[in-house]
SERO-4910 file (N, C-alpha, C, O; in steps of 0.05 Angstrom, whole numbers):
BEGIN
 pado doro    nc1    nc2    nc3   cac1   cac2   cac3    cc1    cc2    cc3    oc1    oc2    oc3
  Met    A    297   -780    140    274   -766    150    256   -785    168    248   -807    160
  Arg    A    249   -774    191    232   -786    204    208   -775    213    206   -751    210
  Thr    A    188   -786    224    161   -774    232    163   -768    261    171   -786    277
  Ser    A    156   -741    270    153   -733    297    128   -738    312    106   -739    300
  Thr    A    131   -740    337    106   -744    353     89   -717    353     65   -718    358
  Ser    A    105   -694    348     89   -671    345     68   -667    320     70   -676    297
  Asn    A     51   -653    329     32   -645    305     28   -616    296     28   -598    313
  Cys    A     24   -612    273     18   -583    263     -7   -570    277    -27   -584    280
  Glu    A     -5   -550    285    -26   -536    299    -44   -527    282    -63   -516    293
  Phe    A    -46   -527    255    -62   -521    239    -77   -543    223   -102   -544    221
  Cys    A    -59   -561    213    -76   -586    200    -72   -608    218    -84   -628    210
  Gly    A    -60   -611    237    -55   -635    256    -43   -660    243    -50   -683    250
  Gln    A    -29   -654    227    -12   -678    218     18   -674    229     29   -652    233
  Pro    A     28   -698    234     57   -698    247     76   -684    230     78   -683    205
  Leu    A     94   -671    252    114   -651    239    137   -669    232    147   -684    249
  Pro    A    147   -667    205    172   -683    201    198   -678    219    197   -658    233
  Gln    A    215   -689    218    244   -689    231    262   -697    212    255   -712    193
  Gln    A    289   -686    217    308   -699    200    331   -693    216    330   -674    233
  Asp    A    358   -712    211    377   -709    225    392   -685    217    390   -674    195
  Tyr    A    410   -675    238    428   -652    234    451   -656    251    451   -664    274
  Ala    A    473   -650    235    499   -655    255    517   -635    244    522   -632    220
  Leu    A    530   -620    266    553   -602    262    581   -624    262    580   -647    272
  Pro    A    602   -613    249    628   -623    252    637   -630    282    644   -612    297
  Gly    A    638   -649    289    650   -658    315    630   -661    334    638   -662    357
  His    A    600   -663    329    581   -664    348    564   -685    341    561   -690    317
  Ala    A    553   -698    357    534   -717    351    507   -710    337    496   -688    339
  Pro    A    499   -728    324    473   -718    306    452   -713    323    451   -724    344
  Met    A    437   -698    316    412   -690    330    387   -687    314    390   -677    292
  Leu    A    363   -692    320    337   -692    307    330   -658    305    337   -644    324
  Ile    A    317   -648    283    308   -620    284    282   -625    273    280   -642    255
  Thr    A    259   -612    281    235   -614    275    236   -589    252    250   -569    253
  Leu    A    215   -598    228    215   -580    209    188   -570    208    169   -583    217
  Pro    A    185   -547    196    154   -537    198    136   -551    177    147   -559    156
  Cys    A    111   -555    180     92   -564    166     91   -550    140     98   -527    139
  Asn    A     82   -563    117     82   -554     91     54   -544     83     49   -534     61
  Cys    A     38   -548    100      8   -540     97      5   -508     90     23   -492     98
  Pro    A    -14   -501     76    -15   -469     66    -18   -454     93     -5   -434     96
  Glu    A    -34   -461    113    -40   -451    138     -8   -446    151     -1   -423    158
  Ala    A      7   -464    153     34   -464    167     52   -443    155     67   -426    167
  Arg    A     48   -447    125     66   -430    107     61   -404    109     79   -387    107
  Ala    A     34   -396    114     27   -371    118     34   -358    147     40   -334    148
  Ala    A     31   -373    170     44   -365    192     72   -359    195     81   -341    210
  Leu    A     85   -375    178    113   -373    178    117   -343    160    132   -326    169
  Glu    A    103   -342    137    110   -313    129    100   -286    144    109   -263    141
  Arg    A     84   -292    158     73   -272    180     96   -265    196    105   -243    201
  Glu    A    103   -286    202    130   -284    227    157   -270    213    172   -254    224
  Arg    A    159   -281    184    183   -269    174    174   -236    170    190   -217    171
  Gln    A    150   -234    166    145   -202    157    152   -184    183    166   -164    184
  Glu    A    137   -198    206    144   -180    234    168   -178    239    177   -156    246
  Glu    A    185   -201    238    212   -197    244    224   -177    225    239   -161    236
  Glu    A    220   -176    198    234   -155    182    225   -129    189    240   -110    186
  Arg    A    198   -127    198    185   -100    202    199    -84    234    198    -60    239
  Gln    A    209   -106    250    223   -101    276    249    -90    266    256    -67    273
  Gln    A    266   -107    249    290    -98    243    294    -69    226    314    -55    228
  Arg    A    270    -64    210    267    -40    194    262    -22    218    278     -2    219
  Ala    A    247    -22    235    244     -5    259    269      3    271    275     27    271
  Glu    A    284    -14    280    310    -12    296    328      3    274    339     24    280
  Ala    A    329     -5    252    353      8    235    343     36    230    361     52    227
  Phe    A    320     46    228    306     73    223    315     86    252    328    107    252
  Ser    A    310     74    271    310     86    302    342     96    307    348    116    319
  Arg    A    360     77    295    388     85    301    396    111    280    412    128    288
  Ala    A    387    111    261    388    134    240    377    158    251    389    180    250
  Trp    A    349    156    263    335    182    276    350    190    295    357    213    297
  Thr    A    358    168    314    372    183    340    399    195    329    405    214    343
  Arg    A    414    190    311    436    205    303    429    228    290    447    244    285
  Ala    A    408    233    283    399    258    265    396    283    285    388    305    276
  Asn    A    402    279    311    399    304    322    374    321    325    375    345    330
  Ile    A    346    307    321    325    319    320    319    323    347    322    305    364
  Pro    A    307    350    353    303    366    382    282    338    391    270    321    377
  Ala    A    283    343    420    264    324    434    233    327    428    216    309    426
  Ala    A    232    350    426    200    366    421    188    350    395    164    343    394
  Phe    A    206    345    377    196    337    349    203    306    345    199    293    324
  Ser    A    212    298    364    223    264    360    206    239    354    212    216    348
  His    A    178    251    360    152    234    352    135    238    331    113    228    328
  Val    A    146    255    316    126    267    295    122    246    275    138    227    275
  Asp    A    105    247    259     94    232    235    106    236    211    111    259    205
  Ala    A    115    214    191    129    221    171    111    236    145     91    226    137
  Asp    A    120    258    135    102    272    114    115    265     88    132    280     78
  Phe    A    108    242     77    118    231     51    112    255     31    132    264     19
  Ser    A     93    263     26     83    282      6    102    303      7    118    305    -12
  Ala    A    103    322     29    122    343     30    149    337     20    163    351      6
  Ala    A    156    312     31    185    299     24    193    292     -6    216    289    -14
  Ser    A    172    290    -20    178    282    -45    195    298    -64    205    285    -82
  Pro    A    199    324    -64    218    340    -76    247    325    -69    261    318    -88
  Leu    A    253    321    -45    278    306    -35    287    285    -61    309    286    -71
  Ser    A    267    267    -68    271    247    -85    277    255   -115    287    239   -131
  Asp    A    271    280   -120    275    291   -151    302    308   -150    311    321   -169
  Gly    A    314    307   -125    340    325   -129    339    354   -119    358    370   -119
  Lys    A    312    358   -110    304    388    -98    311    386    -70    314    365    -58
  Ser    A    314    413    -59    310    420    -28    287    432    -25    276    442    -45
  Val    A    275    432      1    256    445     12    259    475     30    275    474     48
  Tyr    A    248    494     26    250    516     39    222    523     51    202    528     37
  Leu    A    222    523     75    193    530     94    202    555    108    222    558    122
  Tyr    A    182    575    102    183    601    113    156    611    128    133    604    121
  Gly    A    159    625    143    133    637    157    137    651    184    160    653    193
  Asp    A    121    658    195    119    674    223    130    648    246    131    624    243
  Asn    A    136    667    268    141    651    290    119    629    298     95    635    296
  Gly    A    127    602    307    100    583    319     84    578    295     60    578    300
  Arg    A     89    574    272     69    567    253     75    534    245     62    521    229
  Gly    A     99    526    260    103    496    250    122    493    232    123    471    222
  Lys    A    141    510    224    163    505    203    180    487    213    187    470    197
  Thr    A    189    484    238    208    463    250    193    434    248    205    415    240
  Tyr    A    166    434    257    152    410    261    150    399    235    157    376    233
  Lys    A    139    413    211    142    402    186    168    392    173    169    371    160
  Ala    A    192    411    180    218    399    172    223    372    184    230    353    170
  Cys    A    220    370    210    224    343    222    204    323    210    211    299    211
  Arg    A    183    327    200    167    305    185    180    299    162    185    275    157
  Ile    A    187    319    145    202    311    123    224    296    124    229    278    107
  Ala    A    241    302    147    264    289    148    254    256    159    262    236    149
  Lys    A    241    258    174    231    226    177    221    210    155    228    186    151
  Ala    A    207    222    141    201    209    114    225    204     95    225    185     79
  Tyr    A    242    218     96    267    215     85    285    189     91    296    173     75
  Leu    A    285    191    116    299    168    125    286    145    125    299    125    119
  Val    A    260    143    132    239    115    126    243    106     97    245     82     91
  Arg    A    244    125     78    244    117     51    269    104     43    270     86     25
  Asn    A    293    114     58    317    104     54    327     79     72    351     73     73
  Thr    A    308     65     85    311     46    103    307     18     85    287     15     70
  Tyr    A    323      2     88    320    -21     66    338    -47     75    357    -46     90
  Lys    A    330    -68     64    346    -94     72    372    -93     50    369    -85     27
  Ala    A    397   -102     60    418   -108     42    436   -123     56    444   -120     79
  Met    A    444   -144     34    464   -168     51    455   -180     73    471   -187     91
  Gly    A    428   -184     75    417   -198     94    407   -184    122    394   -195    140
  Arg    A    415   -156    122    407   -141    145    393   -114    136    392   -106    112
  Met    A    380    -98    161    368    -78    154    387    -51    160    403    -48    179
  Met    A    381    -35    141    399    -15    147    389     14    134    374     13    114
  Cys    A    397     39    144    388     64    132    415     73    117    435     81    128
  Arg    A    411     69     89    433     79     74    438    111     70    455    120     54
  Lys    A    424    125     82    427    155     83    428    166    115    417    154    134
  Thr    A    443    189    116    446    199    140    431    230    142    426    242    121
  Cys    A    425    239    164    408    261    165    417    278    190    421    265    210
  Thr    A    421    306    190    425    320    217    411    344    214    405    356    193
  Phe    A    405    351    239    387    374    245    404    397    264    413    394    287
  Val    A    404    419    248    424    437    266    407    468    261    397    474    239
  Thr    A    407    482    279    397    507    279    421    525    266    445    520    269
  Ala    A    411    551    249    434    566    238    453    576    260    478    576    258
  Gln    A    437    587    284    454    596    304    477    582    314    499    592    319
  Glu    A    468    550    318    490    528    324    513    527    304    537    526    310
  Leu    A    501    528    279    526    523    258    545    544    257    567    538    250
  Phe    A    540    571    262    553    593    264    574    589    291    598    594    289
  Ser    A    564    582    310    577    584    337    593    559    333    617    562    340
  Arg    A    587    537    325    610    516    320    634    522    308    657    516    314
  Leu    A    621    537    284    649    550    264    664    571    277    688    572    271
  Lys    A    656    587    294    673    606    314    685    589    333    709    593    338
  Gln    A    672    569    346    685    557    363    714    543    354    733    539    369
  Ser    A    713    535    327    737    521    320    762    536    317    784    525    314
  Trp    A    758    567    318    777    582    318    798    577    340    822    580    338
  Glu    A    782    569    363    796    569    387    806    539    395    810    533    419
  Arg    A    809    521    377    814    495    381    838    483    365    838    489    341
  Trp    A    855    470    374    880    463    360    871    435    343    880    429    321
  Asp    A    855    422    356    847    395    338    827    393    317    820    373    304
  Gln    A    817    419    315    793    421    296    795    449    279    800    470    291
  Thr    A    791    449    254    792    470    238    766    480    230    748    464    228
  Glu    A    762    506    225    736    513    212    725    492    188    702    484    186
  Glu    A    745    487    171    741    470    151    727    446    160    706    439    149
  Asp    A    737    432    180    731    407    190    698    408    195    681    395    183
  Val    A    693    426    215    666    431    223    652    440    197    630    429    194
  Phe    A    658    455    180    641    462    155    636    434    145    612    426    143
  Gln    A    655    419    138    648    393    120    627    371    132    613    355    120
  Arg    A    630    376    160    609    361    176    583    362    164    570    343    156
  Trp    A    576    392    162    543    402    148    540    395    124    519    385    115
  Ala    A    568    401    106    568    399     79    566    369     67    556    364     45
  Gly    A    577    348     84    576    322     75    552    303     83    547    281     72
  Ile    A    539    314    101    517    296    112    496    297     85    494    315     68
  Asp    A    482    269     88    463    268     64    443    282     63    439    291     40
  Leu    A    425    289     84    402    307     90    412    324    109    420    316    131
  Leu    A    413    355    102    413    372    127    391    388    128    381    400    109
  Val    A    380    388    160    355    408    164    370    431    177    380    432    199
  Leu    A    369    449    159    380    478    170    355    496    184    337    505    170
  Asp    A    355    500    209    332    510    221    340    545    225    362    553    232
  Asp    A    320    558    220    321    587    231    342    604    217    354    622    228
  Leu    A    344    597    190    362    608    172    352    643    172    328    650    171
  Gly    A    373    659    174    366    687    178    364    698    205    363    723    207
  Lys    A    364    683    226    362    690    249    387    696    262    407    682    256
  Gly    A    390    715    280    420    728    290    424    750    270    409    759    252
  Val    A    455    757    280    464    782    264    467    777    239    480    756    237
  Pro    A    460    786    218    466    780    191    492    793    179    490    809    161
  Thr    A    513    784    189    540    791    183    546    784    153    532    767    142
  Glu    A    566    798    141    578    789    115    590    756    121    586    737    107
  Trp    A    602    758    141    614    728    148    595    706    144    598    686    129
  Ala    A    571    712    161    551    697    161    537    690    132    529    667    126
  Ala    A    535    708    119    524    707     91    541    693     73    532    678     55
  Glu    A    568    697     78    586    684     57    585    653     67    587    636     50
  Asn    A    581    647     89    585    614     99    558    602     92    555    578     87
  Val    A    538    617     92    510    606     83    511    598     51    505    576     42
  Phe    A    520    617     38    525    613     10    544    587      6    536    570    -10
  Arg    A    565    585     17    587    568     16    573    538     23    579    519      9
  Leu    A    556    535     43    546    515     49    528    504     33    528    480     27
  Ile    A    507    524     22    489    516      1    497    506    -25    488    487    -38
  Asp    A    520    525    -33    530    517    -60    546    491    -58    546    476    -78
  Ser    A    559    483    -36    571    458    -37    557    435    -33    566    413    -39
  Arg    A    532    439    -20    508    417    -23    495    415    -46    491    393    -56
  Trp    A    485    438    -60    478    438    -85    496    425   -110    486    412   -128
  Ser    A    523    432   -107    537    421   -124    546    390   -123    558    377   -139
  Asn    A    534    384    -99    541    348    -97    515    335    -96    515    311    -89
  Asn    A    495    345   -101    467    337   -100    462    325    -74    452    302    -72
  Arg    A    469    341    -52    455    333    -24    436    352    -16    443    375    -15
  Pro    A    410    345    -10    388    358     -3    384    371     23    392    360     43
  Met    A    372    395     25    367    405     51    337    415     53    322    422     35
  Val    A    333    413     79    307    428     90    314    449    107    325    446    129
  Ile    A    306    474     97    309    501    108    285    514    118    265    518    105
  Thr    A    290    519    141    266    536    156    275    570    160    297    578    168
  Ser    A    256    582    153    263    611    166    237    630    167    216    626    155
  Gln    A    242    649    180    219    672    179    218    688    156    200    705    155
  Tyr    A    237    686    132    239    700    112    235    685     88    246    663     86
  Ser    A    219    694     70    224    688     41    247    681     30    267    689     41
  Ile    A    250    668     10    282    670      1    285    704    -11    308    714     -9
  Thr    A    266    717    -22    269    742    -33    277    759     -8    297    772     -8
  Gln    A    258    756     16    267    774     41    294    767     52    308    783     64
  Leu    A    301    743     47    331    735     59    354    750     47    375    754     59
  Ala    A    347    759     25    369    775      8    375    804     21    396    815     23
  Asp    A    345    814     32    351    843     46    358    835     74    372    852     86
  Arg    A    353    813     86    362    810    110    393    807    111    404    817    131
  Tyr    A    406    796     93    437    797     95    448    819     73    464    815     55
  Asp    A    435    844     80    447    870     62    474    875     67    486    890     52
  Arg    A    488    864     86    515    874     92    534    855     71    558    861     69
  Ala    A    526    837     60    537    818     42    541    830     16    524    845      6
  Ser    A    563    824      4    567    836    -27    542    832    -47    529    810    -45
  Asp    A    536    846    -61    514    838    -85    516    809    -96    501    790    -98
  Glu    A    545    814   -103    552    783   -115    546    758   -105    538    739   -118
  Thr    A    550    761    -78    546    738    -62    514    729    -60    504    707    -66
  Met    A    501    751    -51    473    750    -48    460    740    -74    444    721    -73
  Ala    A    465    752    -97    456    742   -121    459    712   -127    441    698   -136
  Ala    A    487    701   -120    491    678   -122    472    661   -104    459    642   -113
  Leu    A    471    669    -76    454    655    -58    429    650    -67    421    627    -69
  Ile    A    415    672    -75    385    674    -80    382    655   -107    362    640   -109
  Ser    A    402    658   -126    397    642   -149    397    614   -143    381    600   -155
  Arg    A    414    601   -125    416    576   -117    391    568   -108    380    548   -118
  Leu    A    381    581    -90    357    575    -74    333    573    -87    316    556    -81
  Arg    A    329    593   -107    304    589   -123    303    571   -143    283    563   -154
  Gly    A    332    563   -149    333    539   -172    332    512   -162    328    492   -177
  Trp    A    334    512   -138    344    488   -123    324    478   -103    323    454    -97
  Cys    A    307    499    -92    289    497    -71    259    500    -80    253    519    -95
  Val    A    238    481    -70    211    480    -73    204    498    -48    202    489    -25
  Glu    A    200    525    -53    189    543    -28    160    539    -20    142    536    -35
  Ser    A    158    539      5    131    538     13    125    553     38    141    548     56
  Val    A    105    571     43    102    587     65     82    570     84     63    558     75
  Val    A     90    571    110     73    553    131     57    572    149     68    583    168
  Gly    A     31    577    143     15    593    156     -1    584    179      6    564    191
  Gly    A    -21    597    184    -38    586    206    -36    607    229    -25    629    226
  Glu    A    -51    595    256    -44    607    282    -18    602    293     -4    585    283
  Asp    A    -11    615    312     16    615    328      9    591    343     -9    593    360
  Arg    A     20    568    339     19    545    357     27    548    383     16    534    400
  Arg    A     47    566    392     56    570    417     40    583    438     47    583    462
  Val    A     17    594    430      2    614    448    -25    601    441    -44    617    444
  Gln    A    -32    577    434    -58    560    433    -61    548    459    -81    534    463
***
């Protein structure tokens, strides 16, 4: 160990140096940090800031992949509303148009991803995946697969069934066909069976949803409503219409 001509910016003492050599290279001197309390505290602050930046980058990658609509990409996380997801439950938000259902759903999704961003094996990562999709888009993608040779309806279905958190927006919108009702039940049943939570938004309460899909068989609807009631924390989103303010 040698003494450096450089001094600690906090205590003023000379910074220590030591020889360091890689195989095949000439030895070199490296300057070590000071061991005074102020220097140690500064290093810890730097470490925490670097970790915060890495965490933010890991979350940002997961958030970008989630397909959140641009209008809601900068929402704040709502950890309280997301708490049912940690308990194995899902969240069902319903209310009239413009009340902020989608806004709240995206805040819940953000909290879910933030909570699941952590350090593992020396690097920051988000251990969960999330996808946002409207009910109309989901049905459209399923139908488009009928005309493709490289993708089956089951392939498309499994994409939505297998994601860790699925945000399904505007359930009940569109033509309430028997085919639509059966696929809604199949999706919810698959996710419920595999403990994969959902955040669902709708203009209709769970009870009203049964009337909405009245073309479906009584057996299908009874099973769907039973799943939703037993699995979801149902919450009405009220207030004024934000779109006309």
